[in-house]
C-alpha positions in Angstrom: 55.9 -29.6 -40.1 53.9 -26.8 -38.5 54.9 -25.7 -35.0 52.4 -26.5 -32.3 50.6 -23.3 -31.4 51.0 -21.8 -28.0 48.7 -19.3 -26.3 49.1 -16.9 -23.4 47.8 -18.6 -20.3 45.8 -15.8 -18.8 47.4 -13.8 -16.0 49.9 -16.5 -15.2 52.4 -15.0 -17.7 53.0 -18.5 -19.0 52.6 -19.7 -22.6 51.1 -23.1 -23.1 50.7 -25.4 -26.1 47.2 -25.7 -27.3 47.4 -29.4 -26.8 48.1 -30.6 -23.3 48.6 -34.1 -21.9 46.1 -35.5 -19.4 47.5 -38.0 -16.9 44.3 -39.8 -15.8 44.5 -42.8 -18.2 48.1 -43.7 -17.4 47.0 -44.1 -13.8 43.5 -45.5 -14.1 44.6 -48.0 -16.8 47.7 -49.0 -14.8 50.0 -48.3 -17.8 53.4 -49.9 -17.9 56.1 -47.4 -17.0 58.0 -47.9 -20.2 54.9 -46.9 -22.2 54.4 -43.8 -20.0 58.0 -42.8 -20.7 57.5 -43.3 -24.5 54.3 -41.2 -24.5 55.5 -38.4 -22.3 58.9 -38.0 -24.0 57.1 -38.0 -27.4 54.8 -35.2 -26.4 57.6 -33.1 -25.0 59.7 -33.7 -28.1 56.7 -32.6 -30.3 56.2 -29.3 -28.5 53.5 -30.1 -25.9 54.5 -28.2 -22.8 51.6 -28.9 -20.3 51.1 -32.1 -18.3 48.0 -32.4 -16.2 47.4 -35.0 -13.4 45.7 -35.3 -10.1 46.3 -36.8 -6.6 43.5 -39.2 -7.0 44.5 -40.5 -10.5 45.9 -43.7 -9.1 49.6 -44.0 -9.8 49.7 -41.1 -12.3 51.8 -38.7 -10.3 54.4 -41.3 -9.5 54.6 -42.5 -13.2 55.0 -38.9 -14.4 57.7 -38.1 -11.9 59.7 -41.2 -12.8 59.3 -40.6 -16.5 60.0 -36.9 -17.1 61.2 -35.2 -13.9 64.6 -34.9 -15.6 62.9 -32.6 -18.1 61.0 -30.6 -15.6 62.0 -27.2 -17.0 60.3 -28.1 -20.3 56.7 -28.2 -19.2 54.0 -26.6 -17.1 53.0 -29.1 -14.4 49.4 -29.2 -13.2 47.9 -31.4 -10.5 44.7 -31.4 -8.4 43.8 -31.9 -4.8 41.0 -31.7 -2.2 39.7 -35.2 -1.7 40.4 -37.1 1.5 42.9 -40.0 1.4 43.4 -42.9 3.8 47.1 -42.1 4.1 46.7 -38.4 4.8 45.2 -36.5 7.8 42.2 -34.2 7.3 38.7 -34.2 5.8 38.0 -33.5 2.2 38.6 -29.8 1.3 40.2 -29.0 4.6 43.4 -27.0 4.8 45.1 -30.0 6.4 44.3 -32.4 3.6 45.2 -29.9 0.9 48.5 -29.0 2.5 49.3 -32.7 2.9 48.3 -33.6 -0.6 50.5 -30.9 -2.1 53.5 -32.1 -0.1 52.9 -35.6 -1.3 52.4 -34.5 -4.9 55.8 -32.8 -4.8 57.4 -36.0 -3.7 55.6 -38.2 -6.2 56.3 -35.8 -9.1 59.9 -35.4 -8.0 59.8 -31.6 -8.1 60.3 -28.8 -5.7 57.4 -26.7 -7.2 54.1 -27.2 -8.9 53.1 -24.7 -11.6 49.4 -25.0 -11.0 47.3 -26.8 -8.3 43.6 -27.1 -9.0 40.8 -27.8 -6.4 39.4 -31.0 -7.9 35.6 -30.5 -8.4 34.5 -29.2 -5.0 31.0 -27.8 -5.0 30.0 -24.1 -4.8 29.3 -24.0 -1.1 32.7 -25.5 -0.3 34.3 -22.8 -2.5 32.4 -20.0 -0.8 33.6 -21.3 2.6 37.1 -20.3 1.4 39.2 -22.7 3.5 40.2 -24.7 0.4 41.2 -21.6 -1.6 43.1 -20.1 1.3 45.1 -23.4 1.7 46.2 -23.1 -1.9 47.1 -19.5 -1.5 49.3 -20.3 1.5 51.0 -23.0 -0.6 51.5 -20.4 -3.3 52.9 -17.9 -0.9 55.3 -20.5 0.4 56.7 -21.1 -3.1 55.4 -24.7 -3.4 52.7 -23.7 -5.9 53.0 -21.0 -8.5 49.3 -20.6 -9.3 46.0 -21.6 -7.6 43.1 -22.9 -9.7 39.9 -24.8 -9.9 38.7 -27.8 -11.9 35.0 -28.3 -12.4 31.8 -27.2 -14.0 28.6 -25.1 -13.8 28.2 -22.3 -11.3 31.1 -23.4 -9.2 33.5 -23.0 -12.1 32.1 -19.5 -13.0 32.4 -18.5 -9.3 35.9 -19.8 -9.0 36.9 -17.9 -12.2 35.7 -14.7 -10.5 38.0 -15.0 -7.5 41.1 -12.9 -7.4 43.4 -15.7 -6.2 42.3 -18.1 -8.9 44.6 -17.9 -12.0 43.5 -21.1 -13.9 40.3 -23.0 -14.4 39.8 -26.4 -16.0 36.2 -27.0 -17.3 34.4 -29.1 -19.9 34.4 -27.7 -23.4 33.6 -29.8 -26.5 31.1 -30.1 -29.3 28.8 -32.2 -27.1 29.2 -29.9 -24.1 28.9 -26.3 -25.3 27.2 -24.6 -22.3 30.4 -23.4 -20.7 31.4 -21.5 -23.8 28.7 -18.9 -22.8 28.6 -19.3 -19.0 32.0 -20.1 -17.6 34.6 -19.1 -20.2 33.4 -15.4 -20.5 34.0 -14.9 -16.7 37.5 -16.4 -17.1 38.2 -14.1 -20.0 37.0 -11.0 -18.0 39.3 -12.0 -15.1 42.2 -13.0 -17.4 42.1 -16.5 -16.0 43.9 -19.3 -17.9 41.4 -21.9 -19.3 42.1 -25.6 -19.7 39.5 -27.5 -21.6 38.8 -31.0 -20.3 37.2 -33.7 -22.4 37.9 -31.9 -25.6 37.2 -35.0 -27.7 33.9 -35.6 -25.9 34.9 -38.9 -24.5 34.8 -40.4 -28.0 31.1 -40.1 -28.1 30.9 -41.5 -31.6 31.9 -45.0 -30.3 29.5 -47.6 -29.1 29.6 -47.8 -25.3 30.7 -51.5 -25.4 33.8 -50.3 -27.3 34.8 -48.0 -24.5 37.4 -49.5 -22.2 36.6 -50.3 -18.6 35.2 -47.4 -16.6 34.9 -45.2 -19.7 31.7 -47.0 -20.9 29.7 -45.3 -18.1 31.8 -42.2 -18.2 31.0 -41.7 -21.9 27.3 -42.4 -21.7 26.1 -38.7 -21.4 28.0 -37.5 -24.4 27.1 -40.6 -26.4 23.4 -39.8 -25.9 23.9 -36.2 -26.9 25.9 -37.1 -29.9 23.2 -39.4 -31.2 20.6 -36.7 -30.7 22.7 -34.2 -32.6 22.6 -36.5 -35.6 25.6 -35.3 -37.5 27.9 -37.3 -39.8 31.4 -36.2 -40.9 30.4 -35.9 -44.5 27.7 -33.4 -43.5 30.5 -31.3 -42.1 32.7 -31.7 -45.2 35.0 -34.4 -43.9 35.8 -37.7 -45.5 37.1 -40.9 -44.0 36.2 -43.4 -41.3 34.2 -41.9 -38.4 36.7 -43.2 -35.8 39.5 -41.3 -37.5 37.6 -38.2 -38.5 35.6 -37.4 -35.4 38.6 -37.0 -33.1 40.0 -34.3 -35.4 36.6 -32.5 -35.7 36.1 -32.6 -31.9 39.6 -31.4 -31.0 39.5 -28.6 -33.6 36.1 -27.5 -32.4 37.5 -27.0 -28.9 40.6 -25.3 -30.1 38.5 -23.0 -32.2 37.4 -21.3 -29.0 40.2 -18.8 -28.7 39.5 -18.2 -25.1 40.5 -21.8 -24.4 44.2 -21.9 -24.0 44.9 -25.6 -23.9 42.9 -28.8 -24.4 43.8 -31.8 -22.3 43.8 -35.2 -23.9 44.9 -38.3 -22.0 46.2 -41.3 -23.9 48.5 -44.3 -23.5 49.0 -44.8 -27.2 51.8 -43.0 -29.2 49.8 -43.3 -32.4 47.0 -41.4 -30.8 49.4 -38.8 -29.7 50.6 -38.3 -33.2 47.0 -38.1 -34.5 46.1 -35.5 -31.9 49.2 -33.4 -32.8 48.3 -33.5 -36.5 44.8 -32.4 -35.8 45.9 -29.6 -33.4 48.3 -28.3 -36.1 45.5 -27.9 -38.6 44.1 -25.1 -36.5 40.5 -23.9 -36.1 37.5 -25.3 -38.0 36.0 -22.9 -40.6 33.1 -20.8 -39.5 30.5 -22.9 -41.4 31.5 -26.1 -39.7 31.5 -24.4 -36.3 28.0 -23.0 -36.9 26.7 -26.5 -37.9 28.0 -28.0 -34.7 26.6 -25.2 -32.6 23.2 -25.4 -34.3 23.0 -29.2 -34.0 23.7 -28.9 -30.2 21.1 -26.2 -29.7 18.4 -28.0 -31.8 19.0 -31.2 -29.9 18.5 -29.3 -26.6 15.2 -27.9 -27.9 14.0 -31.3 -29.0 14.5 -32.8 -25.6 13.4 -29.6 -23.8 16.6 -29.5 -21.7 19.6 -27.3 -21.2 22.6 -29.5 -21.4 24.9 -28.8 -18.5 28.6 -29.5 -18.4 29.3 -33.1 -17.5 30.7 -33.4 -13.9 
C-alpha cells in the first residue's frame, strides 16, 4: 500500500499529510463518541496527521479531545475562533473573546498547545482593524498557539495570506470552486503560507439536494448548481463506475493536483468513507488532460451565465 503523501506546510516547518480530517460533521451531526474514536484512530493509523476543528462546531473539540488526546504527538491540531459565545466574555473578533476561546479550546481538546488557530471567516474590514490578528499573535508568543492563521475566502483570504504574522490559510478549492487557485493561492505561495483546502469534494455536488443530510442540503446548493451547469460525466473524463463512487475521487484528486495546496480537509463520520478518501489520495494527481477538462468546463459555465464564480463562504 502506497504511503500517504506529505507536503511541507509553508513557513511553519511542519509536514502535513495531503489528506486532513475535518471535525465539523462529528459535532454538527452529534456523532456517538465511540464512532468518533473509531474514525480518528483509523485516520491516524493510516498516516493522516492533521485534524481540523473549530470552537463553533458544536461538540467537536470535546469529542476530539476525548478520542485522541493520548496520541497528541502524532498530529497537527488546528482549530478556529473569533465568534462570540454566550459562555464567554467579549464581542465577536475582540481580543477578549479570542483569548477566552483559545483557553477553552485548550481545555476541550485536552492539550497544552494548539498547532494552528485560524480566525474563522471574519471580513476584510475586521482583519484590517488588526485586533483579532494581534490577539492570535499574543497567544502565539505565550506558547499557547504555534502558528496564527485565517479561514475564509475572497479578498479577505488573499489579504490575510499577505500578512507577516499569518502562517496558514484555509480556503475553498475544488473543481466547482476554482477561483482561489488564481487569486488567493498565489499570494500564499509568494508568502510561503501553508494552504489548507476546505470543501475539496465540493460538498458532494453530484448528489440530489434531497439526498444531502440535514443542514447540508442548503449548504450544498451553490456547488450543485455549478456542477449541473458544468455538465460533465465521469466517462467524459475517462472514469468508469457509479457516479457516487467515482466523483469523490475525481474531486479530491483535482484539489490535490494543485501542488500549492498542502492538505485537503474532509470531514466524515463513516470509516468506509475514510478508506475511500485515503485510496483516492494515494492515487495522486489527475493527469493533465482531465485537469484541463475540469478547468475548461468551469470557465465555460461561468461564461454562459455571465458570472465570475466566487468562493463559497
